[in-house]
N, C-alpha and C positions, 0 to 999 in steps of 0.2 A: 853598683852592680852595672855589668856591661850589657850587651846586647842581648835581648832575650829570643830564643828559637823555640817555636811552638812545635811539638812532634806529635804525630799520630801512629799508633801501632796497629797494624792489621793482622790480627791472629794472636791470642794471648795464650798459646800453647807453651810448650816447654822453652823454646828459644825466645818466643816473645816476652814471656814472664822473666826470663833472664835479662833481657834489654830494659824492661821496666824496672827490675830491681836496681839495675846500676843507675838508672837515671834518678830514681827515687832515694837511693841510699848514697850514692856517691856524687850527688850534684854539687855539693860544696867544692869537692877535689876537683871535678871537671871545670867548674867555673875559675878556680885559682890558677889552672893550667892554660886555660884558653880565653879568659875574659868574657865567655858567653855563658848565659844561663840557659841550660837545656830543660825545658819544661814540657812534662808528658801532659798534653791537654785531653787526648782522646784515645781510648783502646776500643777495638772492635772485636768481639768474639761472640759465637753462638750460644757458648755455655758459661754463665755466670755463677752457676751453682758450685762448680768445682773449687776447692780450696787451693788457692796459690801462694799462701803465706806472705801476701802483700798488703800494705795498707794503701788503698787506692782513693782515699779521702781526697777530694778535689779534682779527681780525674773523671772525665765524661766517659762511663762505661756503657756500652751501646751494642746492639746487635745490627744496627743499620749502618751500612758502610757509606751511604750517602751523607751521613752526619759529619763523617771525616772528610771526604773529598769535596764536599760543598762548603766547608769551613774555611773563609778567606783568611782567617788568622793562623792556620796550621801551614808551616813552611815545609815540613819534611814528612813524607809517609815511610814507615818502615814496614815492609811486608815480610811476614814470617809465617804464612799459612802454607807454603809448599805447593808442589804440584803446578800443572800447566793451567787448569781452570778451577775455580774462577780467578786464580792470582793474575793471569795475563790480562783479563778484562779489567780488573781493578787497577792494575798498574798502569795500563794505557789511559784510563780515565784520570788518574792522579797526575800523570805526566801532562795531559791535555789541560787539566786545571792549573798549570805552571807550578806544580809542587815537585820538589827534588824527592827522588826515590831511593832507598837503601834497601837491598834485598840479600838474603841468605840462599836464594833459590837457584841452585846450579841447573836444574832442569830447565827452569825458565829461560835462563840466560843462554844455554846451549841450544834450545830448540826454538825460541822466540826472540833471541837477542837482536837480531837484524831489525825487526819490526820495531822493537822497544827503543833501540838506539835512533832509529829514524824519528820516531815520536819524540824522544828527549831533544834532539837536534831541532826539529821543528819548532818546539815551544821554548828553547833556550833554558833547559833544566838539566839537571844532572841525573844520572843512574849509576850508582856504585854498588859494588858487590864483593867486597873484601871476604865477607864470610861464607861466600859459595864455594870455595876450595881451601881445604886444610884447616876448617874450624879456627882455631886461635892462632894458625902460623900465618904471618904477614907476607904471604907469597905473592898476592895481587899487588899490593903496595910495592913490594920489592921489584917486580918486573916492570912496573910502570914508572917507578921513580929511582930506586936505588941502582938498577941495572939499566937505566934509561940510555946510556952511552954504548952499551953493548949491542951487538947482534947476537941474538940467542942461538946458539948452534944445536943445543939439545936440551930435553927435559925429560927426566926419569922419575916417575912419582909413584910411591906407595901411598894411595890417596883414599882408600877404602879400609876403616879400622876393623870391620866385621871380617873380611877375608882375611887380613893381616893376623887378626887374633885367632882364627881357624888354622891357618898355616903354621903359626907359631906353636900352637899346641900339637898339632900333628908332628912338627920337627922335634920339639923338646920332650914331649911325652908319648909319643907313638900312638895317639889317638887316631882313630880312623875319622873320615870326614864327618859322618853322621854324628859321632860321639862329640867331636869338636864342635859342630854346628849347634847340638842341644846345649852345650856349655855355654856358648856365646849367647843364645837365646835366654838361658836361664839367668844370665848376667846383665841382660839388656843391651848387650852389643848388637844383637841381631833381631830383626823383625820376626814376627810370625810367619810371614812370607818373606824369605830372605833372597828371593830371586834376583832382584835389582842389584844386591850386593855381591852374592857369589857368582852371579851370572856375568858381572863385569860392566852392567849398564851404568851404574852409579859412577864408576871410575871413568867411563867414556864420556859422561855429561862434564866431569870436572876437567877431563883432558880437553874437551871442546873449548871451555872457558879458557884454560891456560894457553892453548894453541892459537886461538883468536886474539889473545892479548899480545902473545909473543910476536905474532905476525902482523898485527895491526888491522886484519881484515877478518871476516867471518868464515869459519870453518863448518862445513856440513856435517852435522852429528851423524846422519844416517849412513854416510859413506865410511865411518871408522870401522875397521875390522875389530870385532870384539869376541874374545874366548873367556870362559869363566873357569872355576877351579873345581867344579864338581865331579870331573873324573879323576881327580887325583887320588891316590891311595898311599897307604904308609910304605908301601914298597918302592913307589917313586920317591917319596921323600927320602928314604934310606939309600936308594941308588945315588940320588943327588948327592947326599953326604959322602958317600964313597968316592965319588968323583970330585969333591971339594967345592961343592955348590950348595946354596939354600934356595928353595923355589919361593918366589914371591909373585903376587900379581902386580903387574907394572903398567902404568899408563905411560906410553913411550911417544915423544915428540922429537923428531930429527929433521933438521933443515938441509936441504941439498939443492942448492940453486934456487929456483923459483918455486919448486914443489916441496911439499912436507911429508914425510913418513909418520903416519900416525896409527897407533895400535894399542889394544889393551889385551893382554893374555898373561897367563903364568909363565914366568922366565926363570931360568937357572941363573942366579947371580953368584959370582965367586964369592967364597966364604970370607975373604979379606977385604971385600967392597964394603963402604960405609953402609950402603942400604941393606946388606945381609944382617947387620946388627939391630935393625929397626924391627922390634917385637911388639907382640899383643896388639892393642887397639891403636897404638901410635901410627902417626903418618910422617912421611919425609919427602921432600921434592929436591932432586939432585939436578941443579942448573948448570950449564957450562955456557959461558958467554965468551965472545971473541977477544975481550980485553982482560975480563976478571978472571977468566979460567973456571976452575971448577968451585961451585959454592952448593951447600946443602941447607935446607930449612927443615927443621924437625920439631915435633911437639904434638900436643892432642889435636886430633883432626875432626873432633865432633864434641858434643857435649853442651849443656846449657850455657855455661858462663863463658867457656872458651870462645863459643861461636857469638855469644852476645857482645863479648869484649870487641870482636872484630867488627861487628855492626857499629858499636860506639865509635870505634876508630874512624868509620866513614862519616859519621855523624860530626865528629870533630874536624875532619877535612872539609866538610861542607861549610862549617862555620867560619872558616878563614875568608869564604867570599863575602859573608855576612859582616865582616869587620871593615871590608872596603866600602866605598860608595857604591850604590846600587848599579850605576852604569859601569862600573869597573868589573863586575862579576862576569865571568866567562865560563863557558861550557868546556870542559876538558874532553876532548875527542881522542879517548883511549883507543877505541876501535872504530874504523871507518866502515859504516854499514853497507857503503857501495862497493868495497873491495872484496871479491871472493877469492879465496885461497885454493889452489889446486894440489890435490893429494896424490902420492903415489898409490897405485893399485897394488894390493898384496902380491900380485905375480911379479911385480918390478923389483921386490924386495929379496936380498939375499941374507941367509942366516946360518949359524950352526944350529944343529938339532940334536935333541934327546928322542930317541925312539923306544918305546916298550912294546914287546910283542909277546903273546902267548902262543906257543907252537907246540905241536905233537912231538913226542921225543923219540925222532927217527934221525938216522944217519942222512947227511947230505943237505938238510933243511938250511943250515946258515949259508952254505955256498950258493943256494938258490936265490935267497934273499940279498945276499951281497951282490949277486950277479945282476939282479934287477936294479939295485941302487947304482951300480956301476954303469949299467946301461944308459942311465940318465946323468952321468958324471957327478954322482953323489958318492964321495969316498968316506970310509970309515976311519975315525980316528981312535976309538976305544970300543971295547966290547965286553960285556959280562953275560955268562949263561949259567944259571943255577940248575944244579942237578935235579932238585925237587923243590917244590913250594907249597905242598899240600893240595894242589890242584890236579884233579884226576886226569891222567893222560898228557897234561900240559905242563910245560916249563916256560919261564919267563926269559926272554932275551931283551937285554938293553944295549943299545948302540948310541955312541956319540959320533956325530959326523963333522966333517970339515965344513967350510962355508959352501953353500950352494943356493941357486935361486929356489924362491918358493914354488914356482911352476914346476921345476923339475922334481921337487920333493913331493908335491901333489900327484904328478903323474906315476912317480915310483910307488907310492903308498896305494894309489888306485890299482896298480898291477899287483902288489904284493897281497893285497886284501882278497884277491881272487883265488890264491892258493887255498886248496881245501885243508891244509896242515896248519894255517894260521887262523886263530879266533878273530873275530871281527872288531873287538874292542882294542884296536891299535891306538896308542897315545903318542902323539907328537907335540913336544915342547920345543920352544926356541931358547937359546943361550943368549946371555947378556952380552952385548958389544956396544 
């Protein structure tokens, strides 16, 4: 038997149970492949009455985190409780105790990453987070290792399975948003409170992690413009189809000089693009590097075992240092906590747009709307106006524009919204580029 690594798991919920299952049931396979015996020594959780389907004989099961962090025999702490607190405090204590930490917590890395990486460097230990983005998709490892020779030019990600499932059902079966959300909740793809998913916040957490990794510094999560999918209707889905597009919630990272364009919003993706074919709860990240060109990573973005699999891959990475002499172990500085990354403001960005308006059915309305757009140098590339849509006195008008600055579009829509013949529920989406 090779070197033994003692592991403690903080939180034996869905993902933590998955990690424990792999360590307990696939231990021989892991030892054969690495030369290391991964020993689950301690598991911390507040509820030990719940049935997990695991044989935890020989594992110290406790509700006291101090039993884990103060145990000098534990080498690695796996954090799977989620959220910011108490996860942040627990991880900071584990790092100070010179224990390596593996986490699946994208919100923790996105919001508290700078402090955590400083702590890890201070105490000469590692903080790994493969499972924080894309579940079982090895996107973190690919960015830090497989694509290490490349400057990353752009990242486009479908990284929230709940929103992607809802949009797929709206697109394929013409369900409205509420129907598709209800189905996602019934199948366990959406939480009882789905705000973080459908509002884009979860995708923004993951985008922060990806952008920080690709840039080598820390991105300010609070500075990322975020829009969700709550305002989309089957009308919008069908108009997108008519124009040859599929609507996806995209996390977007584009490098331009020393600044980065970061956004999360629903986007019209051309029907022949690879991302347009990513359906249901699956995730995909489309990465362009200056040498490798276009690549796409695709697979299950969540779930107990895919996420647990990614955590175990980090455990295996850490084990390589333990196979060397102790003084050869080195902290991998994936992200420099002292390097801040400047973002483009939304007003500095240009896009093509999809506009959906409901207007009174009166002559001359379209010319007034196009006149305002023209005033701000926003030109129309395509237009559809339905004669009727079951809306009393109102008809929908949908426009696609040529590329224009965000600030110009904002001013134009502010002026158009003041017309008394336009309903206030104007929808503006962006086209993929």
